[in-house]
A tleap script that builds the chain and sets N, CA, C and O, in Angstrom:
source leaprc.protein.ff14SB
mol = sequence {
  NMET ALA ALA PRO VAL LEU THR GLY ARG SER
  GLY ARG SER GLU GLY ARG ILE LEU LYS ARG
  LEU ALA ALA GLU LEU ALA ARG PRO ASP LYS
  SER VAL SER ARG GLU MET THR PHE THR GLU
  ASN VAL SER ILE ARG GLY ALA ARG LEU THR
  THR VAL ARG ARG TRP GLN PRO GLY THR ARG
  VAL ARG VAL THR PHE LEU ARG ASN GLY VAL
  ARG SER GLU GLY LYS VAL ALA TYR CYS GLN
  ARG HIE GLU THR GLY ASP PHE ALA ILE GLY
  VAL GLU LEU PHE ALA GLN CVAL
}
set mol.1.N position { 20.141 28.707 -19.046 }
set mol.1.CA position { 18.666 28.285 -18.893 }
set mol.1.C position { 18.612 27.342 -19.953 }
set mol.1.O position { 19.110 27.525 -21.064 }
set mol.2.N position { 17.865 26.113 -19.507 }
set mol.2.CA position { 17.557 25.098 -20.399 }
set mol.2.C position { 16.250 25.574 -21.261 }
set mol.2.O position { 15.347 26.288 -20.823 }
set mol.3.N position { 16.332 25.075 -22.464 }
set mol.3.CA position { 15.168 25.298 -23.338 }
set mol.3.C position { 13.892 24.514 -22.975 }
set mol.3.O position { 13.918 23.332 -22.633 }
set mol.4.N position { 12.747 25.275 -23.078 }
set mol.4.CA position { 11.420 24.549 -22.852 }
set mol.4.C position { 11.248 23.393 -23.564 }
set mol.4.O position { 11.810 23.230 -24.647 }
set mol.5.N position { 10.424 22.452 -22.995 }
set mol.5.CA position { 10.252 21.204 -23.640 }
set mol.5.C position { 8.609 21.183 -24.268 }
set mol.5.O position { 7.623 21.388 -23.559 }
set mol.6.N position { 8.572 20.937 -25.511 }
set mol.6.CA position { 7.196 20.868 -26.212 }
set mol.6.C position { 6.688 19.490 -25.748 }
set mol.6.O position { 7.349 18.500 -26.061 }
set mol.7.N position { 5.676 19.370 -25.098 }
set mol.7.CA position { 4.980 18.125 -24.761 }
set mol.7.C position { 3.895 17.584 -25.766 }
set mol.7.O position { 3.679 16.373 -25.826 }
set mol.8.N position { 3.324 18.336 -26.428 }
set mol.8.CA position { 2.250 17.888 -27.357 }
set mol.8.C position { 1.103 17.818 -26.658 }
set mol.8.O position { 0.098 17.430 -27.255 }
set mol.9.N position { 1.021 18.174 -25.273 }
set mol.9.CA position { -0.424 18.196 -24.605 }
set mol.9.C position { -1.077 19.390 -24.765 }
set mol.9.O position { -0.496 20.442 -24.498 }
set mol.10.N position { -2.257 19.372 -25.183 }
set mol.10.CA position { -3.065 20.464 -25.277 }
set mol.10.C position { -3.378 20.982 -23.817 }
set mol.10.O position { -3.329 20.258 -22.823 }
set mol.11.N position { -3.749 22.496 -23.806 }
set mol.11.CA position { -4.054 23.229 -22.557 }
set mol.11.C position { -2.970 23.664 -21.681 }
set mol.11.O position { -3.182 24.422 -20.735 }
set mol.12.N position { -1.739 23.178 -21.988 }
set mol.12.CA position { -0.638 23.651 -20.859 }
set mol.12.C position { 0.047 25.023 -21.438 }
set mol.12.O position { 0.604 25.087 -22.533 }
set mol.13.N position { -0.070 25.953 -20.645 }
set mol.13.CA position { 0.228 27.335 -21.037 }
set mol.13.C position { 1.689 27.457 -20.705 }
set mol.13.O position { 2.335 28.240 -21.401 }
set mol.14.N position { 2.367 26.743 -19.661 }
set mol.14.CA position { 3.696 27.064 -19.414 }
set mol.14.C position { 4.772 25.948 -20.111 }
set mol.14.O position { 4.416 24.786 -20.301 }
set mol.15.N position { 5.905 26.354 -20.410 }
set mol.15.CA position { 6.845 25.313 -20.924 }
set mol.15.C position { 7.373 24.621 -19.848 }
set mol.15.O position { 7.425 25.197 -18.762 }
set mol.16.N position { 7.781 23.469 -19.963 }
set mol.16.CA position { 8.538 22.429 -19.138 }
set mol.16.C position { 10.049 22.651 -19.605 }
set mol.16.O position { 10.338 22.740 -20.798 }
set mol.17.N position { 10.944 22.731 -18.628 }
set mol.17.CA position { 12.296 22.702 -18.776 }
set mol.17.C position { 12.960 21.617 -18.216 }
set mol.17.O position { 12.766 21.300 -17.043 }
set mol.18.N position { 13.861 20.913 -19.077 }
set mol.18.CA position { 14.494 19.562 -18.937 }
set mol.18.C position { 15.439 20.003 -17.719 }
set mol.18.O position { 16.235 20.941 -17.769 }
set mol.19.N position { 15.240 19.259 -16.739 }
set mol.19.CA position { 16.135 19.483 -15.580 }
set mol.19.C position { 16.009 18.265 -14.476 }
set mol.19.O position { 14.999 17.823 -13.927 }
set mol.20.N position { 17.280 17.910 -14.358 }
set mol.20.CA position { 17.345 16.673 -13.232 }
set mol.20.C position { 17.766 17.148 -11.832 }
set mol.20.O position { 18.891 17.544 -11.525 }
set mol.21.N position { 16.729 17.051 -11.055 }
set mol.21.CA position { 16.823 17.497 -9.691 }
set mol.21.C position { 16.526 16.246 -8.842 }
set mol.21.O position { 15.638 15.458 -9.167 }
set mol.22.N position { 17.356 16.070 -7.655 }
set mol.22.CA position { 17.296 15.086 -6.816 }
set mol.22.C position { 15.952 15.351 -5.960 }
set mol.22.O position { 15.836 16.533 -5.639 }
set mol.23.N position { 15.014 14.584 -5.565 }
set mol.23.CA position { 13.803 14.735 -4.755 }
set mol.23.C position { 13.287 13.635 -4.067 }
set mol.23.O position { 13.452 12.513 -4.548 }
set mol.24.N position { 12.625 13.802 -2.905 }
set mol.24.CA position { 12.101 12.662 -2.165 }
set mol.24.C position { 10.576 12.884 -2.553 }
set mol.24.O position { 10.008 13.975 -2.507 }
set mol.25.N position { 10.097 11.888 -2.876 }
set mol.25.CA position { 8.657 11.435 -3.225 }
set mol.25.C position { 7.868 10.745 -2.103 }
set mol.25.O position { 8.399 9.727 -1.659 }
set mol.26.N position { 6.771 11.092 -1.601 }
set mol.26.CA position { 6.105 10.484 -0.432 }
set mol.26.C position { 4.587 10.815 -0.480 }
set mol.26.O position { 4.183 11.828 -1.051 }
set mol.27.N position { 3.809 9.989 0.096 }
set mol.27.CA position { 2.370 10.299 0.269 }
set mol.27.C position { 2.321 11.092 1.418 }
set mol.27.O position { 3.001 10.703 2.367 }
set mol.28.N position { 1.626 12.184 1.554 }
set mol.28.CA position { 1.622 13.079 2.664 }
set mol.28.C position { 1.272 12.438 4.063 }
set mol.28.O position { 1.774 12.745 5.144 }
set mol.29.N position { 0.297 11.473 3.816 }
set mol.29.CA position { -0.097 10.709 5.180 }
set mol.29.C position { 0.636 9.612 5.393 }
set mol.29.O position { 0.215 8.980 6.363 }
set mol.30.N position { 1.606 9.115 4.849 }
set mol.30.CA position { 2.421 8.100 5.079 }
set mol.30.C position { 3.946 8.370 4.917 }
set mol.30.O position { 4.492 8.205 3.826 }
set mol.31.N position { 4.607 8.776 5.993 }
set mol.31.CA position { 5.846 9.263 6.086 }
set mol.31.C position { 6.800 7.976 5.692 }
set mol.31.O position { 7.856 8.174 5.091 }
set mol.32.N position { 6.393 6.698 6.047 }
set mol.32.CA position { 7.326 5.587 6.091 }
set mol.32.C position { 7.586 5.198 4.455 }
set mol.32.O position { 8.672 4.744 4.096 }
set mol.33.N position { 6.624 5.394 3.639 }
set mol.33.CA position { 6.995 5.244 2.215 }
set mol.33.C position { 7.497 6.218 1.380 }
set mol.33.O position { 6.845 6.643 0.426 }
set mol.34.N position { 8.627 6.615 1.665 }
set mol.34.CA position { 9.480 7.674 0.978 }
set mol.34.C position { 10.329 6.950 -0.025 }
set mol.34.O position { 10.799 5.822 0.123 }
set mol.35.N position { 10.472 7.763 -1.096 }
set mol.35.CA position { 11.350 7.135 -2.191 }
set mol.35.C position { 12.200 8.243 -2.844 }
set mol.35.O position { 11.670 9.239 -3.337 }
set mol.36.N position { 13.466 8.054 -2.836 }
set mol.36.CA position { 14.487 9.051 -3.435 }
set mol.36.C position { 14.420 9.034 -4.916 }
set mol.36.O position { 14.622 7.975 -5.509 }
set mol.37.N position { 14.165 10.071 -5.524 }
set mol.37.CA position { 13.978 9.982 -7.118 }
set mol.37.C position { 14.696 11.323 -7.794 }
set mol.37.O position { 15.415 12.087 -7.150 }
set mol.38.N position { 14.415 11.457 -9.034 }
set mol.38.CA position { 14.825 12.431 -9.813 }
set mol.38.C position { 13.834 12.982 -10.727 }
set mol.38.O position { 13.055 12.209 -11.285 }
set mol.39.N position { 13.776 14.321 -10.954 }
set mol.39.CA position { 12.897 15.039 -11.935 }
set mol.39.C position { 13.468 14.699 -13.375 }
set mol.39.O position { 14.664 14.528 -13.609 }
set mol.40.N position { 12.555 14.634 -14.208 }
set mol.40.CA position { 13.030 14.718 -15.683 }
set mol.40.C position { 12.794 15.942 -16.323 }
set mol.40.O position { 13.487 16.261 -17.289 }
set mol.41.N position { 11.758 16.781 -15.834 }
set mol.41.CA position { 11.482 18.048 -16.183 }
set mol.41.C position { 10.579 18.650 -15.197 }
set mol.41.O position { 9.933 17.966 -14.404 }
set mol.42.N position { 10.536 19.875 -15.243 }
set mol.42.CA position { 9.798 20.802 -14.391 }
set mol.42.C position { 9.276 21.983 -14.998 }
set mol.42.O position { 9.713 22.513 -16.019 }
set mol.43.N position { 8.146 22.425 -14.182 }
set mol.43.CA position { 7.574 23.877 -14.647 }
set mol.43.C position { 7.124 24.485 -13.277 }
set mol.43.O position { 7.431 23.982 -12.197 }
set mol.44.N position { 6.334 25.668 -13.429 }
set mol.44.CA position { 5.950 26.288 -12.327 }
set mol.44.C position { 4.860 25.462 -11.665 }
set mol.44.O position { 4.694 25.427 -10.445 }
set mol.45.N position { 4.127 24.798 -12.556 }
set mol.45.CA position { 2.997 24.141 -11.746 }
set mol.45.C position { 3.237 22.497 -11.743 }
set mol.45.O position { 2.328 21.718 -11.456 }
set mol.46.N position { 4.371 22.135 -12.044 }
set mol.46.CA position { 4.297 20.607 -11.925 }
set mol.46.C position { 5.825 20.013 -12.296 }
set mol.46.O position { 6.785 20.721 -12.600 }
set mol.47.N position { 5.824 18.792 -12.215 }
set mol.47.CA position { 7.013 18.095 -12.499 }
set mol.47.C position { 6.825 16.642 -13.170 }
set mol.47.O position { 5.748 16.069 -13.001 }
set mol.48.N position { 7.730 16.099 -13.844 }
set mol.48.CA position { 7.906 14.781 -14.302 }
set mol.48.C position { 8.882 13.970 -13.408 }
set mol.48.O position { 10.072 14.280 -13.448 }
set mol.49.N position { 8.560 13.172 -12.775 }
set mol.49.CA position { 9.652 12.223 -12.007 }
set mol.49.C position { 9.604 10.885 -12.335 }
set mol.49.O position { 8.584 10.355 -12.778 }
set mol.50.N position { 10.798 10.220 -12.117 }
set mol.50.CA position { 10.855 8.926 -12.196 }
set mol.50.C position { 10.694 8.250 -10.920 }
set mol.50.O position { 11.156 8.776 -9.907 }
set mol.51.N position { 9.990 6.965 -10.857 }
set mol.51.CA position { 9.816 6.196 -9.773 }
set mol.51.C position { 9.847 4.828 -9.889 }
set mol.51.O position { 9.507 4.386 -10.987 }
set mol.52.N position { 10.186 4.000 -8.990 }
set mol.52.CA position { 10.138 2.539 -9.017 }
set mol.52.C position { 8.858 1.859 -8.940 }
set mol.52.O position { 8.751 0.690 -9.312 }
set mol.53.N position { 7.762 2.604 -8.425 }
set mol.53.CA position { 6.552 1.884 -8.453 }
set mol.53.C position { 5.448 2.682 -9.241 }
set mol.53.O position { 5.657 3.839 -9.606 }
set mol.54.N position { 4.259 2.022 -9.493 }
set mol.54.CA position { 3.254 2.579 -10.150 }
set mol.54.C position { 2.522 3.493 -9.126 }
set mol.54.O position { 2.371 3.200 -7.940 }
set mol.55.N position { 2.108 4.574 -9.690 }
set mol.55.CA position { 1.128 5.455 -9.010 }
set mol.55.C position { -0.126 5.694 -9.485 }
set mol.55.O position { -0.215 6.055 -10.658 }
set mol.56.N position { -1.161 5.567 -8.802 }
set mol.56.CA position { -2.584 5.868 -9.267 }
set mol.56.C position { -2.964 7.378 -9.534 }
set mol.56.O position { -2.909 8.181 -8.603 }
set mol.57.N position { -3.326 7.745 -10.727 }
set mol.57.CA position { -3.751 8.955 -10.923 }
set mol.57.C position { -4.663 9.646 -9.848 }
set mol.57.O position { -5.560 8.967 -9.347 }
set mol.58.N position { -4.486 11.004 -9.444 }
set mol.58.CA position { -5.326 11.440 -8.355 }
set mol.58.C position { -4.723 11.250 -7.047 }
set mol.58.O position { -5.212 11.838 -6.082 }
set mol.59.N position { -3.662 10.454 -6.904 }
set mol.59.CA position { -3.069 10.261 -5.573 }
set mol.59.C position { -2.394 11.318 -5.072 }
set mol.59.O position { -1.503 11.709 -5.825 }
set mol.60.N position { -2.527 12.006 -3.905 }
set mol.60.CA position { -1.875 13.027 -3.328 }
set mol.60.C position { -0.527 12.762 -3.013 }
set mol.60.O position { -0.435 11.759 -2.305 }
set mol.61.N position { 0.670 13.351 -3.306 }
set mol.61.CA position { 2.018 13.333 -2.936 }
set mol.61.C position { 2.524 14.556 -2.359 }
set mol.61.O position { 1.975 15.658 -2.385 }
set mol.62.N position { 3.755 14.209 -1.774 }
set mol.62.CA position { 4.609 15.516 -1.289 }
set mol.62.C position { 5.789 15.224 -1.964 }
set mol.62.O position { 6.261 14.089 -1.901 }
set mol.63.N position { 6.424 16.278 -2.722 }
set mol.63.CA position { 7.669 16.276 -3.305 }
set mol.63.C position { 8.510 17.359 -2.574 }
set mol.63.O position { 8.114 18.507 -2.371 }
set mol.64.N position { 9.725 16.858 -2.201 }
set mol.64.CA position { 10.791 17.484 -1.399 }
set mol.64.C position { 11.914 17.879 -2.358 }
set mol.64.O position { 12.581 16.912 -2.726 }
set mol.65.N position { 12.283 19.057 -2.850 }
set mol.65.CA position { 13.446 19.058 -3.734 }
set mol.65.C position { 14.582 19.214 -2.657 }
set mol.65.O position { 14.528 20.035 -1.741 }
set mol.66.N position { 15.629 18.322 -2.871 }
set mol.66.CA position { 16.733 18.075 -1.899 }
set mol.66.C position { 17.660 19.210 -2.012 }
set mol.66.O position { 18.292 19.595 -1.028 }
set mol.67.N position { 17.770 19.767 -3.170 }
set mol.67.CA position { 18.838 21.001 -3.406 }
set mol.67.C position { 18.405 22.180 -2.471 }
set mol.67.O position { 19.312 22.874 -2.011 }
set mol.68.N position { 17.218 22.451 -2.170 }
set mol.68.CA position { 16.838 23.625 -1.550 }
set mol.68.C position { 15.971 23.385 -0.383 }
set mol.68.O position { 15.768 24.293 0.423 }
set mol.69.N position { 15.447 22.214 -0.245 }
set mol.69.CA position { 14.642 21.684 0.756 }
set mol.69.C position { 13.193 22.174 0.574 }
set mol.69.O position { 12.402 22.055 1.510 }
set mol.70.N position { 12.866 22.650 -0.447 }
set mol.70.CA position { 11.432 23.266 -0.789 }
set mol.70.C position { 10.456 21.904 -0.925 }
set mol.70.O position { 10.684 21.047 -1.778 }
set mol.71.N position { 9.347 21.814 0.020 }
set mol.71.CA position { 8.472 20.746 -0.233 }
set mol.71.C position { 7.090 21.258 -0.706 }
set mol.71.O position { 6.598 22.262 -0.191 }
set mol.72.N position { 6.458 20.559 -1.696 }
set mol.72.CA position { 5.330 20.926 -2.361 }
set mol.72.C position { 4.299 19.708 -2.244 }
set mol.72.O position { 4.727 18.555 -2.200 }
set mol.73.N position { 3.121 19.951 -2.203 }
set mol.73.CA position { 2.259 18.957 -2.211 }
set mol.73.C position { 1.437 18.891 -3.591 }
set mol.73.O position { 1.364 19.989 -4.142 }
set mol.74.N position { 0.812 17.851 -4.252 }
set mol.74.CA position { 0.214 17.925 -5.426 }
set mol.74.C position { -0.445 16.616 -5.480 }
set mol.74.O position { -0.612 15.922 -4.477 }
set mol.75.N position { -0.839 16.268 -6.725 }
set mol.75.CA position { -1.465 15.017 -7.140 }
set mol.75.C position { -0.784 14.444 -8.335 }
set mol.75.O position { -0.120 15.129 -9.112 }
set mol.76.N position { -0.997 13.017 -8.466 }
set mol.76.CA position { -0.436 12.467 -9.641 }
set mol.76.C position { -1.422 12.622 -10.895 }
set mol.76.O position { -2.548 12.130 -10.821 }
set mol.77.N position { -1.034 13.258 -11.968 }
set mol.77.CA position { -1.815 13.385 -13.199 }
set mol.77.C position { -1.816 12.175 -14.070 }
set mol.77.O position { -2.848 11.849 -14.657 }
set mol.78.N position { -0.700 11.484 -14.186 }
set mol.78.CA position { -0.505 10.360 -14.924 }
set mol.78.C position { 0.682 9.520 -14.425 }
set mol.78.O position { 1.549 9.964 -13.673 }
set mol.79.N position { 0.645 8.253 -14.914 }
set mol.79.CA position { 1.781 7.407 -14.595 }
set mol.79.C position { 1.978 6.255 -16.005 }
set mol.79.O position { 1.141 5.490 -16.486 }
set mol.80.N position { 3.287 6.476 -16.369 }
set mol.80.CA position { 3.442 5.795 -17.633 }
set mol.80.C position { 4.819 4.734 -17.308 }
set mol.80.O position { 5.821 5.157 -16.732 }
set mol.81.N position { 4.705 3.591 -17.686 }
set mol.81.CA position { 5.959 2.584 -17.669 }
set mol.81.C position { 7.137 2.996 -18.560 }
set mol.81.O position { 6.957 3.271 -19.746 }
set mol.82.N position { 8.146 3.030 -18.075 }
set mol.82.CA position { 9.301 3.089 -19.190 }
set mol.82.C position { 9.896 1.719 -19.557 }
set mol.82.O position { 9.713 0.729 -18.849 }
set mol.83.N position { 10.524 1.706 -20.547 }
set mol.83.CA position { 10.980 0.357 -21.282 }
set mol.83.C position { 11.912 -0.182 -20.195 }
set mol.83.O position { 12.134 -1.390 -20.273 }
set mol.84.N position { 12.476 0.458 -19.236 }
set mol.84.CA position { 13.479 -0.179 -18.270 }
set mol.84.C position { 12.760 -0.739 -17.150 }
set mol.84.O position { 13.427 -1.357 -16.319 }
set mol.85.N position { 11.334 -0.613 -16.961 }
set mol.85.CA position { 10.505 -1.280 -15.911 }
set mol.85.C position { 10.253 -0.254 -14.905 }
set mol.85.O position { 9.417 -0.573 -14.060 }
set mol.86.N position { 10.764 0.872 -14.797 }
set mol.86.CA position { 10.421 1.795 -13.818 }
set mol.86.C position { 9.127 2.689 -14.439 }
set mol.86.O position { 8.509 2.347 -15.447 }
set mol.87.N position { 8.878 3.731 -13.756 }
set mol.87.CA position { 7.821 4.606 -14.132 }
set mol.87.C position { 8.205 6.043 -14.253 }
set mol.87.O position { 9.209 6.474 -13.686 }
set mol.88.N position { 7.362 6.852 -15.042 }
set mol.88.CA position { 7.361 8.287 -15.101 }
set mol.88.C position { 6.025 8.599 -14.512 }
set mol.88.O position { 4.983 8.040 -14.853 }
set mol.89.N position { 6.119 9.462 -13.671 }
set mol.89.CA position { 4.650 10.309 -13.146 }
set mol.89.C position { 4.736 11.775 -13.284 }
set mol.89.O position { 5.729 12.417 -12.943 }
set mol.90.N position { 3.622 12.306 -13.813 }
set mol.90.CA position { 3.530 13.734 -13.909 }
set mol.90.C position { 2.640 14.121 -12.727 }
set mol.90.O position { 1.522 13.653 -12.507 }
set mol.91.N position { 3.311 15.075 -11.967 }
set mol.91.CA position { 2.851 15.459 -10.551 }
set mol.91.C position { 2.486 17.135 -10.744 }
set mol.91.O position { 3.321 18.030 -10.875 }
set mol.92.N position { 1.155 17.272 -10.725 }
set mol.92.CA position { 0.516 18.786 -10.527 }
set mol.92.C position { 0.697 19.222 -9.210 }
set mol.92.O position { 0.152 18.685 -8.246 }
set mol.93.N position { 1.596 20.367 -9.134 }
set mol.93.CA position { 1.802 20.819 -7.771 }
set mol.93.C position { 0.959 21.921 -7.449 }
set mol.93.O position { 0.914 22.858 -8.247 }
set mol.94.N position { 0.222 21.958 -6.308 }
set mol.94.CA position { -0.566 23.024 -6.105 }
set mol.94.C position { -0.298 23.813 -4.587 }
set mol.94.O position { -0.801 24.905 -4.322 }
set mol.95.N position { 0.421 23.188 -3.831 }
set mol.95.CA position { 0.824 23.737 -2.448 }
set mol.95.C position { 2.100 23.673 -2.057 }
set mol.95.O position { 2.539 22.537 -1.873 }
set mol.96.N position { 3.022 24.838 -1.828 }
set mol.96.CA position { 4.159 24.809 -1.257 }
set mol.96.C position { 3.970 24.589 0.438 }
set mol.96.O position { 3.155 25.275 1.056 }
set mol.97.N position { 4.708 23.686 1.027 }
set mol.97.CA position { 4.592 23.274 2.462 }
set mol.97.C position { 5.530 24.328 3.220 }
set mol.97.O position { 5.661 24.270 4.443 }
savepdb mol mol.pdb
quit
């Protein structure tokens, strides 16, 4: 099992685990705008994913983990630009579909 990641953010009660998982990222209401992506880290309540586009905080998203087909819905907590030009988003997961 991977070691928890210390994020430096206050208020987080669970640790994040560095884990690269293939996932599909989409808006729940728009199935045509799906994006294949990977997680950078995961926890029970959320995940950090890479993406090619900017996402607005508060946007509802659906994350499908391809390894096991688990689909979860949540919202974008933050969006940060990487030096490479892509983005990292933090997703707060709150419902498994």
